[in-house]
C-alpha positions in Angstrom: 7.8 5.5 13.4 7.3 6.7 9.8 4.1 4.6 9.5 2.1 7.5 11.1 3.3 9.8 8.3 2.3 7.2 5.7 -1.1 6.7 7.3 -1.8 10.4 7.3 -0.9 10.6 3.6 -3.1 7.6 2.8 -6.0 9.4 4.6 -5.4 12.7 2.7 -5.3 10.9 -0.6 -8.4 8.8 0.2 -10.4 11.8 1.4 -9.5 13.8 -1.7 -10.7 10.8 -3.8 -14.2 10.8 -2.5 -16.6 12.3 -5.1 -18.2 15.5 -3.8 -21.7 14.3 -4.8 -21.7 11.4 -2.3 -23.5 12.3 0.9 -22.2 10.9 4.1 -19.5 8.7 2.5 -17.8 5.9 4.4 -14.6 4.3 3.1 -14.8 0.6 3.7 -11.5 -0.6 2.4 -8.2 0.7 1.0 -6.2 -1.7 -1.1 -2.4 -1.1 -0.8 0.6 -2.6 -2.6 3.7 -2.5 -0.3 7.1 -3.8 -1.4 9.2 -5.8 0.9 12.0 -3.2 0.6 9.7 -0.2 1.5 10.6 -0.6 5.2 6.9 -0.4 6.1 5.7 -2.6 9.0 2.1 -3.6 8.0 0.8 -4.0 11.6 2.3 -0.6 12.6 0.7 1.0 9.6 -2.7 -0.5 10.4 -2.4 0.7 14.0 -1.4 4.2 13.0 -4.1 4.3 10.3 -6.8 3.3 12.8 -5.8 6.1 15.2 -5.4 8.8 12.5 -8.7 7.9 10.7 -10.8 8.4 13.8 -13.6 11.0 13.2 -13.0 10.9 9.4 -14.9 9.2 6.6 -12.2 6.5 6.9 -12.9 5.5 10.5 -13.3 1.8 10.6 -11.9 1.3 7.1 -9.8 -1.8 6.5 -6.3 -1.7 5.0 -6.0 -4.6 2.6 -2.2 -4.9 2.1 -0.7 -6.9 -0.7 3.0 -7.5 -0.1 5.1 -7.3 -3.3 8.2 -9.5 -3.5 11.6 -8.2 -4.5 12.4 -9.1 -8.1 15.6 -8.4 -9.9 17.0 -8.7 -13.5 20.6 -9.1 -14.6 21.6 -6.3 -16.9 24.2 -8.6 -18.6 22.3 -11.8 -19.4 18.7 -10.7 -18.8 17.9 -13.4 -16.2 15.1 -12.4 -13.8 14.5 -13.9 -10.3 12.8 -13.3 -6.9 15.3 -12.4 -4.2 15.0 -14.2 -0.9 17.9 -12.4 0.8 20.7 -10.0 -0.1 21.9 -10.4 -3.7 25.0 -8.9 -5.2 25.2 -10.9 -8.4 23.1 -12.8 -10.9 22.6 -16.4 -9.9 23.0 -17.5 -13.6 26.0 -15.6 -14.9 27.4 -14.1 -11.6 27.5 -10.6 -13.1 27.1 -7.8 -10.5 25.1 -5.5 -12.7 21.5 -6.1 -11.5 18.4 -4.0 -11.6 15.6 -4.1 -9.1 12.2 -4.5 -10.8 9.9 -4.6 -7.8 9.9 -4.5 -4.0 10.0 -0.8 -3.3 6.3 -0.1 -4.0 4.0 1.9 -1.7 0.9 2.4 -3.8 -2.8 2.8 -3.2 -4.3 0.4 -5.6 -8.0 1.2 -5.0 -10.4 2.7 -2.5 -13.9 1.2 -1.7 -16.5 3.7 -0.7 -20.0 2.9 0.8 -22.8 5.4 0.9 -24.6 5.5 4.3 -28.3 5.1 4.0 -29.9 8.2 5.6 -33.6 7.4 5.0 -35.9 7.3 8.0 -37.8 4.1 8.6 -41.4 4.6 9.6 
């Protein structure tokens, strides 16, 4: 399951992104963009992330995953379309020279950090 390796990389990147001047940081949410062709199973990634984030500033953080559709463009006629299944040619001109425009993403879009309130209540 390569999702554990991905989860560990997300944790490393997120921890490195926390400003040093924030005391007791807590990451609330990590926004990800994952393409349909990336071969990442979102539920498996969330499961692995929850396990790997334990005892870190990311413990309890939510992974907000935005799935990116597979888009292609014909290199002959320029037609663009969203793929629903395997595509070997342009639906307009039937040319086999196509370029994938999206669907392979695996990006951290943003990280939300909360500061824990450490004041004593009297």
